Phi, psi and omega in degrees: 000128182294149179289134180287131187248350176059036178102174184283335183196167177299133180297154184304320183292331177282329173299318178301316179296316182300317181296312182295315185288329175295317177301315181295319181295316179300317179297321178296315179298321179297322179287326174301314179296319180302313184279356173275350181291132182304329183296341181256018182303322182294346180272002176084072185297323182299309182300309186287323178294321176294315178304308187286329174297316178296319179299315180297317180297317181289325178298315176295326176297325176300316180292318177301318179295321177301316180293319178299320177298319178296318180297319178297321180293337179261024172069031173272132182289156182297326179296317179290322177299316178300323177294316179296328180273002182049044186292339183282351182230019184292149178253111184265152173291342183284354176297130183297124183292133177267143178298135179294126185304128175081002183235134171227121184253150169253167179299322179294321181293333182260020178300323175242140181301128176301147184301319182292328176291320178299322178296316178297320179299314181294323175299316182294316180296320178297318179306313183288312185297325179292336182270338181299312179293332176298313178295314184294322179299319177293326182291324188264357178296141180297324177224117178211089188291340180258028187298329183299305180295319184286343174265317185289319184301310177299325182291311183290324176297320180292319177302316181293323178297318178291327176298319177294322178295316179298320178295326177294314177305316181293322184296321181282349179252009186294336176265358185256314184244149174293158183301325181297321180288319177300319179298322179291315180298323180280354180054048182294335183293341184249000182285137178246129178284146176292341175298329182271357180274147002282149178278120185292347177293331180073175180223173190293335179291325179295320180292339184255030187297341182267010182295331192085201180295158185310123185279349185280180180237145181281147170263175187299324180294316179300317178301316182294318181299313183291327177290322175299317178297319178296320178296317178298316179301318181292317183291328185257005180285117179115301180296149177292134181282323182246153175276185181295336179276001179084355180273153180298132175296139184306319182296320180291316179298315182295324178295317181290314179296321177299324177293318177297317178295327179298332179293331174293321178292318179299318178297320179297329179296338179275010177106356179263163174269146176305140187277354176207156186275133177257149172291169180301317180294317179296320179296318179298317179294314181296320179295322179295319178295319179297321178295319177297324177299313180301319179295319181296315179298322180295328179283324185277320185238140179298324179233109183300340180267006183300131183232017183254028178251140173303144186299324179295326177295321177299314181298315182296319178297317182291315186276345172278352170063026178228150177300150179302140180094352180239017181283000000 
């Protein structure tokens, strides 16, 4: 029996959703990393890291739901949709956090994020960030008959990874905050289970399915974000991301975290100050990635500040890894 391919490529309205939601997810991940910095401990790392982790998880869930709605519209049954969404093994933020064995924290002890929690956070962010360009590359290909699996698998795996991270944040705070506050920080009230997808209410991208390709134009920041993702994809394409123990290999993690930190440097290039302090090693890595970005943009675009190209053209140029005019 031939494999069901759901069409030659992702429909235009879903491409629009994929582009917007990837941008939002990257910004959320960057803020999670930002609030894990010790210098921002007084700003409430637990609260903000939980908020932004939940935002990133839900943003990817919106895209998964968009795809599920499309599958339902093409007469795919809910049982098969649930299988494609791996709904039977999802990791929800609503799982009651268990106290970490052998550890009891006070609010004073958690004024700064524990080092082992920071390590878990960086592994999780790298896990997600490495999968975003895989999904996006499949979404923007002119012909990709297997786009459903190649987009959904990275998305649902990333959602579950963020769910585990959110549960870890809650677990180390179970002796610090009441359950009601943890539930608020984790935004449990807005989480949607993949078991319930597709949501029959629909979303605005579904209503705009006849738009064609994304009608908007990219700004300079969007161009930089997508080019950074393409560079990360290129550097990590081929090597194994995880070791035999299932943990992120240090080189892969450092490349992904360095890319997120580079976005702080890129923002600073626009006249702003970096929103959080980097260590000397982190600053060196982030600056090197930012320099590589400038070189990459110069090769792909005649004018790196050019903003009169359709966003899909920017994506295709970046992810095809060749200068414009030689595709």
